C-alpha positions, 0 to 999 in steps of 0.5 A: 514518486514512490520508491519501487523495488524494481528501481534497485534491480535495474540499477544492479542489472546495469552495474553488473552489465557494465562490469561484464562489458569491461571484463569482456573488453579486457579479455578481448584486448589480452587475446588480441595482444597474444595473437599479435605476438606480444608477451601477455602474463596470463597468470596475472589476468586469471581474475578477469576470466574467473569473474566474467562468467559470474557478472554476466548471468547476474546482470541478466538475472537482475534485469529479468527481476526488474521486468517482472517487478515492473509488470507486477507494480503496473498490475497493482497500480491498475488494480488500485485505480480500479478500487478507487473508482469502485470505492466499495466492492466484494471480492467475488465481483472483483474476481469476475471483473479481473477474470481471476479467482477470488483467492488471487484477487484477495491476495492482490488487494492485500498487497495493494494496501500493504504497499500503499498503492491504495488507501482502504480496508479489506474486510476479510469476513465480508470479503469486501474492500472499502476505500478510505474516502468511502469509510470516512463519509459513513456514519452509524456503522454497525460493527457488531450485534447480537442476533435476536433469533439465536442470541449469537454474537455477530462481528460483521460490519454493516454499512448504511444502506446494507442489510446484515445477516447472522452468520449462525442462523441466517436471520437478517439484522433488524431493529430488535437486535441486542448489544448493537455496537455503532461506530463511525466508518473512520474507526474501521480504517487501518491503524496507520490512518488513525496515526496520521489523523492524530499527528495532523490534529497534534500539528494543528494544536501546535500552530502559533495562535494569535494574540489574545484581545484583552478587554480594559476594565469598565473604569478605564472604558469610561475614562476613554469615552470622556 
């Protein structure tokens, strides 16, 4: 189970609420003793009345923050599930499906990636999100190319099956493009994904290997046959 910030808000809210209840109980007890005519030293209990107005609002504030954070986390989890289903989607299409603006959709996708609700990459230039699974399966991805029409360098990403378009002159990418940089989809993943793969490969190299089979010399083999 992943740690969420609203866990802390709930814990602090409950803690402050318990302290508030304790102070209220003590204040009521002092008031009851005073009504019954018992001698009550009010000067020694001033901290109780001073702290009571502080702890109760803080408890309500933390609980309100917990509810707000929980709702936002739930929205991010729902969005992450939707992104994993789509695997690849443009921010304009996602905004329409969410019923919001592209700016807000982009902001939520960035937060989902940062908070690790979903594994993937957001190409801000192309305004497109790709899941890690989708990129890992892609071969011959074009990461950059020089337009054959205007000669300007494009750094857009063209996945297999897509059609690239020069951002300067509008010419579509074709086989006559120069200085085409071809990579694998996994090379477009965030750096933390690359670190995980390197770590996994290093662990596999460190695994104990079985004993090597040593072949006896030919002379000994002949003796064994006899």
